[in-house]
C-alpha positions in Angstrom: -36.1 66.3 -66.3 -34.0 63.4 -68.1 -30.4 63.7 -68.1 -28.9 62.0 -71.0 -25.6 60.5 -70.8 -22.3 61.7 -72.8 -21.9 61.1 -76.4 -18.9 58.9 -75.5 -21.0 56.6 -72.9 -24.1 55.8 -75.1 -25.0 53.8 -78.1 -27.5 54.2 -80.8 -29.6 51.7 -79.3 -29.9 53.4 -76.0 -31.4 56.4 -77.8 -33.4 54.5 -80.1 -35.2 52.8 -77.0 -35.7 56.3 -75.5 -37.5 57.5 -78.6 -39.5 54.8 -78.8 -40.7 55.2 -75.3 -41.5 58.5 -75.9 -43.4 58.0 -79.1 -45.5 55.3 -77.4 -46.4 57.9 -74.5 -46.6 60.9 -76.9 -44.0 62.7 -74.7 -43.5 65.6 -77.1 -41.3 68.0 -75.0 -39.4 65.2 -73.7 -38.8 64.1 -77.1 -37.8 67.5 -78.4 -35.2 67.8 -75.5 -33.8 64.7 -76.5 -33.8 65.7 -80.1 -32.0 68.8 -79.2 -29.3 66.6 -77.2 -28.8 64.7 -80.3 -28.1 67.3 -82.5 -25.6 68.8 -80.3 -23.9 65.3 -80.2 -24.0 64.8 -83.8 -26.2 61.6 -83.6 -29.1 62.8 -85.6 -27.2 62.3 -88.7 -27.5 58.5 -88.1 -30.2 57.2 -90.4 -31.5 54.8 -87.9 -32.0 57.4 -85.1 -33.3 60.0 -87.6 -36.2 57.4 -88.9 -37.0 56.5 -85.2 -37.1 60.6 -84.7 -39.4 60.8 -87.6 -41.6 58.0 -86.3 -41.9 60.1 -83.0 -43.0 63.2 -84.4 -45.4 61.5 -86.5 -47.1 59.7 -83.7 -47.2 62.9 -81.8 -48.9 64.8 -84.9 -46.0 66.7 -85.8 -45.5 66.4 -89.7 -43.4 69.5 -89.9 -41.0 68.4 -87.4 -40.9 65.0 -89.1 -40.3 66.5 -92.5 -37.5 68.7 -90.9 -35.6 65.7 -89.6 -35.8 63.9 -92.8 -34.5 67.1 -94.9 -31.6 67.3 -92.3 -30.6 63.9 -93.4 -26.8 64.5 -95.1 -27.2 61.4 -97.4 -30.8 60.5 -98.4 -31.1 57.5 -100.2 -33.9 54.9 -101.2 -34.0 53.6 -97.6 -34.6 56.9 -96.0 -37.2 58.0 -98.5 -38.9 54.6 -97.7 -38.8 55.2 -93.8 -40.7 58.5 -94.6 -43.2 57.0 -96.9 -43.8 54.1 -94.7 -44.4 56.1 -91.4 -46.8 58.6 -92.9 -48.8 55.9 -94.3 -48.7 54.0 -91.1 -50.0 56.8 -89.1 -53.0 57.9 -91.8 -51.2 60.4 -93.4 -51.8 59.3 -96.8 -51.8 62.6 -99.0 -48.4 63.4 -97.4 -46.9 60.0 -98.1 -48.1 60.1 -101.8 -46.4 63.3 -102.0 -43.2 62.1 -100.6 -43.3 59.1 -102.9 -43.8 61.4 -105.8 -40.4 63.5 -104.7 -38.8 60.3 -104.3 -39.4 59.6 -108.0 -38.4 63.0 -108.9 -35.1 62.2 -107.4 -34.6 59.7 -109.9 -35.0 56.6 -107.4 -36.5 53.5 -108.4 -39.5 52.3 -106.1 -38.5 49.0 -104.6 -40.2 45.8 -102.7 -39.8 47.9 -99.3 -41.5 51.1 -100.4 -44.2 49.4 -103.0 -46.2 47.6 -100.0 -46.9 51.2 -98.2 -47.6 53.2 -101.2 -50.1 50.5 -102.5 -51.9 50.6 -99.4 -51.9 54.4 -99.7 -53.6 54.3 -103.1 -56.4 52.1 -101.7 -57.0 54.7 -98.7 -57.4 57.6 -101.2 -59.4 55.5 -104.0 -56.5 56.2 -106.4 -56.7 53.2 -108.6 -54.9 54.6 -111.5 -51.6 55.0 -109.6 -52.3 51.8 -108.2 -52.5 50.3 -111.5 -49.4 52.0 -112.5 -47.6 50.7 -109.5 -48.8 47.3 -110.5 -47.0 47.7 -113.6 -43.8 48.3 -111.8 -44.1 45.5 -109.9 -44.8 43.2 -113.1 -41.8 44.6 -114.4 -39.5 44.2 -111.6 -40.9 40.6 -111.3 -42.0 41.1 -107.8 -45.4 39.3 -108.0 -44.0 36.5 -105.8 -43.4 38.9 -102.9 -46.2 38.0 -100.4 -46.3 41.6 -98.8 -46.5 43.3 -102.2 -49.3 41.0 -103.4 -51.4 41.5 -100.1 -50.9 45.3 -100.7 -52.2 45.1 -104.4 -55.3 43.0 -103.0 -56.0 45.7 -100.3 -55.5 48.6 -103.3 -58.0 46.7 -105.7 -60.5 46.1 -103.0 -60.4 49.5 -101.6 -60.7 50.9 -105.3 -63.8 48.8 -106.0 -62.2 46.3 -108.2 -62.7 43.3 -106.0 -62.4 41.0 -109.2 -59.1 42.4 -109.8 -58.2 41.8 -106.0 -59.1 38.2 -106.5 -57.2 37.8 -109.6 -53.9 38.8 -107.7 -54.8 36.4 -105.1 -55.5 33.2 -107.3 -52.0 33.9 -109.2 -50.1 34.2 -105.7 -47.3 31.2 -105.9 -47.3 31.3 -101.9 -50.3 32.3 -99.9 -50.0 33.2 -96.4 -52.7 34.2 -93.6 -51.9 38.0 -94.2 -53.0 37.5 -98.1 -56.0 35.6 -96.9 -57.0 38.1 -94.3 -56.6 41.0 -96.8 -58.9 39.1 -99.3 -61.2 38.2 -96.6 -61.7 41.8 -95.9 -62.1 42.8 -99.6 -65.0 40.4 -99.9 -66.7 41.6 -96.8 -66.2 45.4 -97.6 -68.2 44.5 -100.9 -70.8 42.8 -99.3 -69.7 39.1 -100.3 -69.8 37.4 -97.1 -70.4 34.0 -98.2 -67.5 34.2 -100.6 -65.4 35.3 -97.8 -66.3 32.4 -95.8 -65.9 29.9 -98.5 -62.3 31.3 -98.8 -61.5 30.6 -95.3 -62.8 27.2 -95.7 -61.0 26.6 -98.6 -57.5 27.7 -97.2 -58.2 25.9 -94.2 -58.2 22.9 -95.8 -54.5 23.8 -97.2 -53.1 24.2 -93.8 -53.7 28.1 -93.1 -55.2 28.3 -90.0 -57.7 31.5 -89.5 -56.5 33.9 -86.7 -58.5 36.5 -84.6 -58.4 38.8 -87.2 -60.2 36.3 -89.8 -62.8 35.5 -87.5 -63.4 39.2 -86.6 -63.8 40.2 -90.3 -66.2 37.5 -90.9 -68.4 38.3 -87.7 -68.5 41.9 -88.8 -69.5 40.9 -92.2 -72.1 38.7 -91.4 -73.4 41.0 -88.4 -73.9 43.9 -90.8 -75.6 41.5 -93.4 -78.0 40.6 -90.3 -77.0 36.9 -90.4 -77.1 36.2 -87.1 -77.4 32.3 -87.3 -74.0 32.5 -89.1 -72.3 34.7 -86.5 -73.4 32.4 -83.9 -71.7 29.5 -85.6 -68.5 31.6 -86.2 -68.3 32.1 -82.3 -68.5 28.4 -82.0 -65.9 28.0 -84.7 -63.3 30.3 -83.3 -63.9 29.0 -79.8 -63.1 25.3 -81.0 -60.1 26.6 -82.6 -58.9 27.9 -79.4 -59.4 31.5 -79.8 -61.8 33.3 -77.6 -64.0 36.4 -78.8 -62.5 39.6 -78.0 -63.7 43.4 -77.5 -63.6 43.7 -81.5 -65.8 40.5 -82.0 -68.5 41.7 -79.4 -68.3 45.1 -80.9 -68.9 44.1 -84.4 -72.0 41.9 -83.1 -73.3 45.0 -81.3 -72.5 47.2 -84.3 -74.2 45.0 -86.8 -77.5 44.8 -84.6 -77.7 48.5 -84.3 -77.2 49.0 -87.9 -80.1 46.6 -88.7 -82.5 48.3 -86.1 -82.2 45.4 -83.6 -81.6 47.6 -80.8 -82.7 45.5 -77.9 -80.4 42.7 -79.2 -77.6 45.2 -79.2 -78.4 45.7 -75.4 -78.4 41.8 -74.8 -75.1 41.3 -76.6 -73.4 44.2 -74.5 -74.5 42.5 -71.2 -73.4 39.1 -72.6 -70.1 40.7 -73.3 -69.8 42.0 -69.8 -70.5 38.5 -68.3 -67.9 37.2 -70.3 -65.3 39.4 -68.7 -64.6 41.8 -71.7 -64.2 45.0 -71.2 -65.7 47.5 -73.7 -63.7 50.2 -75.4 -64.5 53.6 -76.7 -65.4 51.9 -80.1 -67.9 49.6 -78.2 -69.6 52.5 -76.4 -69.9 54.8 -79.5 -71.6 51.5 -81.2 -74.0 51.1 -78.7 -75.1 54.6 -78.0 -77.2 54.9 -81.2 -79.3 52.1 -79.9 -80.5 54.4 -77.3 -81.1 57.3 -79.6 -83.0 54.9 -82.0 -85.2 53.9 -79.1 -85.2 57.5 -77.6 -84.2 55.5 -74.4 -82.5 58.3 -72.4 -82.4 55.7 -69.3 -80.0 53.2 -70.9 -78.2 56.3 -72.5 -77.5 57.9 -69.3 -76.4 54.6 -67.8 -74.0 54.4 -70.6 -73.0 57.8 -70.3 -72.1 57.0 -66.6 -70.2 53.9 -67.6 -68.1 55.7 -70.3 -67.3 58.4 -67.4 -66.2 55.6 -65.0 -64.2 53.9 -67.5 -62.6 57.1 -68.8 -63.8 57.0 -72.2 -66.3 59.8 -72.2 -63.6 62.2 -73.5 -63.0 60.2 -76.8 -64.4 62.2 -79.6 -66.5 59.6 -81.2 -67.9 58.5 -77.7 -68.9 62.1 -77.2 -70.1 62.6 -80.6 -72.7 59.6 -80.0 -73.6 61.1 -76.7 -74.5 64.3 -78.5 -76.7 62.4 -81.0 -78.4 60.6 -78.2 -79.2 63.3 -75.9 -80.4 65.5 -78.8 -82.6 62.5 -80.2 -84.0 61.6 -76.7 -85.0 65.5 -76.3 -82.3 66.8 -74.1 -80.8 69.2 -76.4 -79.3 71.6 -73.6 -77.3 68.5 -72.3 -76.2 67.9 -76.0 -75.1 71.4 -76.3 -73.1 71.5 -72.8 -71.2 68.1 -73.9 -70.4 70.0 -77.3 -69.3 73.1 -75.6 -66.9 71.0 -73.3 -65.4 68.6 -75.7 -61.7 69.4 -75.8 -61.4 68.0 -79.4 -64.1 67.8 -82.2 -64.2 66.2 -85.5 -66.8 66.4 -88.5 -69.3 64.1 -86.9 -69.4 66.0 -83.5 -70.2 69.2 -85.7 -72.9 67.4 -87.7 -74.7 65.9 -84.7 -75.0 69.0 -83.0 -76.4 70.7 -85.9 -79.0 67.8 -86.7 -79.7 68.3 -82.9 -80.4 72.0 -83.2 -82.2 71.7 -86.6 -84.4 68.9 -85.1 -85.7 70.7 -82.1 -86.4 73.9 -83.9 -83.2 75.8 -82.9 -82.8 76.6 -86.8 -80.9 79.7 -86.3 -78.4 78.2 -83.9 -77.9 75.2 -86.2 -77.0 77.8 -89.1 -74.5 79.8 -86.5 -73.1 76.6 -85.9 -72.6 75.9 -89.5 -70.9 79.0 -90.2 -68.6 78.5 -87.2 -67.7 75.3 -88.6 -66.7 76.9 -91.9 -64.8 79.8 -90.2 -62.8 77.3 -88.3 -62.0 75.2 -91.7 -63.4 72.2 -90.0 -63.9 69.4 -92.7 -67.5 69.4 -94.1 -69.1 66.4 -95.7 -72.3 65.4 -97.2 -74.0 65.0 -93.9 -73.1 68.5 -92.6 -75.1 70.2 -95.8 -77.9 67.4 -95.0 -78.0 68.9 -91.6 -78.0 72.6 -92.4 -80.5 72.2 -95.2 -82.7 70.5 -92.8 -82.5 73.7 -90.7 -83.3 75.9 -93.6 -86.4 73.6 -94.4 -87.4 73.6 -91.2 -87.5 77.4 -90.8 -88.4 78.2 -94.4 -85.1 80.0 -95.0 -85.5 79.7 -99.0 -82.5 82.1 -100.1 -80.3 80.8 -97.7 -81.0 77.1 -98.5 -80.7 77.8 -102.1 -77.2 79.3 -101.4 -76.0 76.4 -99.4 -77.2 73.9 -102.0 -74.9 76.0 -104.4 -72.0 76.4 -102.4 -72.1 72.9 -101.6 -71.6 72.1 -105.2 -69.3 74.9 -106.4 -67.2 75.7 -103.4 -66.9 72.3 -101.5 -67.2 70.1 -104.6 -69.7 67.8 -102.9 -72.4 66.2 -105.4 -75.9 66.5 -104.3 -77.3 63.5 -103.1 -81.0 62.3 -102.7 -81.4 63.5 -99.1 -80.1 67.0 -100.4 -82.7 67.0 -103.1 -85.4 66.0 -100.8 -84.6 68.8 -98.3 -84.7 71.4 -101.0 -87.9 69.9 -102.4 -89.2 70.3 -98.9 -88.0 73.7 -98.5 -89.5 75.2 -101.7 -92.6 73.0 -101.4 -93.5 74.3 -98.0 -92.9 77.9 -98.9 -95.3 77.4 -102.0 -92.9 77.1 -104.6 -94.3 74.1 -106.3 -93.4 75.0 -109.7 -89.7 75.5 -108.6 -89.8 72.3 -106.5 -90.8 70.5 -109.7 -88.6 71.9 -112.1 -85.8 70.7 -109.5 -87.2 67.3 -109.6 -87.2 67.2 -113.5 -83.6 68.3 -113.4 -82.1 66.0 -111.0 -79.2 63.7 -112.6 -80.4 60.9 -110.3 -83.5 59.1 -109.9 -86.0 60.9 -107.5 -86.8 58.5 -104.4 -89.5 58.4 -101.7 -87.8 60.8 -100.0 -88.2 63.6 -102.7 -91.7 62.7 -104.3 -92.9 62.4 -100.7 -91.6 65.9 -99.5 -93.3 67.1 -102.8 -96.7 65.2 -102.5 -96.7 66.7 -98.8 -96.3 70.2 -100.2 -98.9 69.9 -102.9 -101.2 68.7 -100.0 -100.3 71.7 -98.0 -101.2 74.3 -100.8 -104.1 72.2 -102.3 -102.6 71.7 -105.6 -104.3 68.6 -107.0 -102.7 68.3 -110.5 -99.4 68.1 -109.0 -100.4 66.0 -106.1 -102.0 63.3 -108.5 -98.8 63.1 -110.4 -96.5 63.1 -107.3 -98.8 60.3 -105.8 -98.5 58.0 -108.8 -94.6 58.1 -108.2 -94.7 57.6 -104.6 -97.2 54.6 -105.2 -94.9 53.0 -107.7 -92.1 53.5 -105.4 -93.9 51.9 -102.4 -96.9 49.8 -103.9 -97.9 48.3 -100.7 -98.1 51.5 -98.4 -101.4 53.5 -98.4 -99.4 56.5 -97.5 -99.6 58.6 -100.7 -103.3 57.5 -101.4 -104.4 58.8 -97.7 -102.7 62.3 -98.5 -104.4 62.4 -101.9 -107.9 61.2 -100.5 -107.6 64.0 -97.7 -106.4 66.3 -100.3 -109.5 65.7 -102.6 -111.6 66.1 -99.5 -110.2 69.6 -98.6 -111.2 70.6 -102.2 -114.5 69.4 -101.8 -114.2 66.7 -104.4 -115.9 64.1 -102.2 -116.5 61.8 -104.9 -112.7 61.6 -106.0 -112.0 60.9 -102.4 -114.4 58.2 -101.9 -113.1 56.3 -105.0 -109.4 56.5 -103.6 -110.4 55.1 -100.2 -112.3 52.4 -102.1 -109.3 51.5 -104.0 -107.3 51.2 -100.9 -109.4 48.9 -99.2 -109.7 46.9 -102.3 -106.0 46.7 -102.6 -105.7 46.0 -98.8 -102.8 48.5 -98.7 -100.8 49.1 -95.4 -102.0 52.3 -93.4 -98.6 53.2 -92.5 -98.5 57.2 -93.2 -96.4 58.6 -96.0 -94.9 60.9 -93.4 -94.0 58.5 -90.9 -92.4 56.2 -93.4 -90.5 59.2 -94.7 -89.3 60.1 -91.1 -88.2 56.5 -90.8 -86.4 56.5 -93.8 -84.6 59.9 -93.1 -83.4 58.6 -89.7 -81.9 55.5 -91.4 -80.2 57.4 -94.2 -78.9 60.0 -91.7 -77.0 57.0 -90.1 -75.3 56.0 -93.3 -72.0 57.9 -93.9 
């Protein structure tokens, strides 16, 4: 047990160093003992020590204790409020940071140049453009536009709120531009898919003497990797090395992630090998980015090798790595291994639950998938759109029409999640497979968004299953319009005509297919391919 010196023999700096050390190591119990010692000796009233204690408790995810320390500061001023807002924001407690900022304003304290950057970044994370614009007005009123930190925070806020043109306007009006501002603007461009604009910006600012750093290069590499522009990525690697900067684990992870997202799974494995050969050690982010490649290829051999590597390197317990392992094992057909991993996880997040529910549903264990969903609700885990896609898939696989309708309803009314195309596709498939073709068609007609290949493909398949030629013809036209080069809809329609004895119509459809030289990729395989792709999107 740590023995602390007496009040007389220790300075504030001594205690500050100990608190910071405890924060780095997440040593909660030791920190609490120190906190008690400080209370006894009357030192906790020091704003400097109190701010360090607040930071310590936030790093240990103890929001209640952090707020209690703040509330016990005898004379709270703008500086102490700024500390609490900044600490909350820095550690990802964005709602709490915004709540504290609102309290600060109710106390009659004006925002200053120290608190504004933190609150603006919070607005970006919360996509709260309205508040961000009000803060921008305060910046103008207080003539703080020349502050580089505030301008960078404005660029970040507008970029994250979907107003990239406003972000660029702020950047262009800056009197003095530094590397932080450049990196923020580059990140905004990449976030909006404007990778060429981001590269042009870097080239322009380089000519003014602003040298890109590792953050700049990694942001560009991530953007061009996602855009599947491998030649530019290679060129960026060369440029950063010519500038004396070696690619790090973030650089390699971005490349691997880009290959996986673009379904170039073998290139992802090759990049992983090159990364190891370069002496760069993978992190949990690298492993969780690479594992989906194994899932895409149903490659359990590579998957197990990576699992073993994650155990050896100590990242197996990372929640994102474990979630990716669950998804990989489930997609490779090892559902029991996936379940074992899930049950043994010390911590789970929404992605973990979704992966397991999808796994059960796709392996036909629909009741287990629904039970897990109910458990997720009972434990108050945050549900997202993929959660409902997973459970609706389970309902669709098992023909649970009434329960599926209930889930579709509470998704909107209780959890305030607007249905996406994949939710409608699941519902159409569920209703259609059970012969409720009229109800399925009515649902399609009532959709507030344009039905896609998922939706019409599910409906066409149901019409084929139940021999409804009229509705099938209508659905086939929509599918053909959405994917004119595929023969999937024509094959199903030809088959349906044959099933009902309309051999002439069947022959005419086949003749039309040959005449148009349609690709013979079946509709069902195409729909499954697209379903897998959408499930990877968040």
